[in-house]
Steps between C-alpha positions, in 0.01 A plus 500: 500500500871444561822630358489208256189637338655846423635596159860613553653740540260605773537768768451334839482641854567288823207578723687455831789731391260763357305504836824518696603816298163668545502443880873594532461832324172588668674453839802701399310792320136489616225701328604813339871448559498288174372599174548188299627531143271297271745513207662195656190281468255679274198310646182620669479175686832554672424872566175378673709284731735790576198711583366228727836506681450867574664667204232686307710775329675394196798602280464456130735522199239532220171667441369152417578391847324803647190427292481136590530566880238780486263273312549225756413729795851535614518881436524632858840657418680436178840646408641497150868515583589594141462821303242527221452770250136402450302455819149498354446132576608551862271790537196290400565237773247447783786487754732718700781561253846640562752534218881569516618822336852635441465782259272785387375286215395209714328749753314639198404151386361424850285813495379446135418141585284575805738353761483688824790366709865455433824400658835671400718237352862562614816351346687357799773325327349273231543669161129455386209732570490770771587865527809612697444553874573869446220535246232321696372795712443730189324224317276432806420876510400491132290194546306663782467817292337280232245370746659177588536339844853415559504208752873484526802338333621170376835366405632152415832379609503237228879512481512372865216242527692204344851551644625184656673653798241605754707776658579651160136478427410673819757776432381563133140514623587754775689724243204481265240585766708797615443644158129418518472653849653826365234513218224422749596792714435728195196315366311425816213243518442198714638228268847393449475194266807297426670164539478151358522136612875520550482798728160446666659472849785748439305806381382682820430830344218416261147506644408220249710239328427393139615137516347262246722202424491376869163322447646261231874567522766396256850366510669854484318605815518152660877534518482802734388298797164668530222335713294416190481173311511413131134443430511545120643257241440394149390146467670342204532152348831331408485433131845358418793344685853396429787363697615851599198721515123527472262736329161631617230705329553832672699764327529870421139531425400383835746665724637845581868477431627858581637381834659197366427130459231328695580235755397134501578347838705184453642621178732758343342716223709532196285729285155587385380526137158597368306184609750313712727507809806275481638385828734237654409305807717560806562308811397635835780516768354191663471296172778298318364563154255744321134407490369398159218671312268311287293601186149595609606604859352821633747739647495845658694785332567791742521844318769756597248790443139452598338800325568442126452121558142557603433728223568215249216281645123523505430325833644360825423166639504488882638169626480300812757241437426372155125590521376809319265668746423833322561678171573871503495707179788733424233759401702831547734441202522763229509880505 
């Protein structure tokens, strides 16, 4: 099978770039220093490859992801890094399960659901989940009083991970981790869980980094100059052309758009509609005129945000050049 046999739009992964990303991260953060976030790829097949690279503890965003990894035998150490008010499905898993808590209610849910271990989720600057650093110690005391094992703290510097300026990103990360360190002093435990792809090499406080996008990457992270390569793209077919622009069959229903338009190299993207992307051919600096696109041509559309893009699709196709060498189900979708 080749790319010309695929029905488009199709989610494709460049095998060489993917392997480069696995190796680069395993060298930078070996073993337990990385807890890969599976929300980026939602695939047991990719999680198996991360485990083979030495990363056997995983971060999850949904109970469904936790269930899928446990069923696949990848349940050595699973963290649900989100609060839930019903933990009964988590308590039934045959795996080591830890859940984030940030309130008396989520502590009670962990106890009622049969979960034994928790991390105190601390707000370190991103206005999302997490208790204040000042409240973390009292909540940890209550969790222990209720019979839970408090493994430590977690806090996500999500407001910093995508900043273009590396020094500003470093400074914002440091400020966030000072708040997490203060909470950790009150909470105790061995785990300080934080970080993402954009701060994987800047966060020196966390005992484990929750990076996920690195393995596939997207254009938002690619502009930061990280040592990872864009492995993921959406294969699309040009379906219409005119003198000024071309149209391919990859639109809003195949791309995560919250970080902006996708990129088509050799072209300028004008806009996306439900089923289409409209783009104008552009000339490279070394070329006198823009390249032309023809109807029926297969092109690569590079998403700005990998996570929601993946969630639109049912499978990945792993490519070596134009050859399809493996098919990986996106089998951790849903909740």
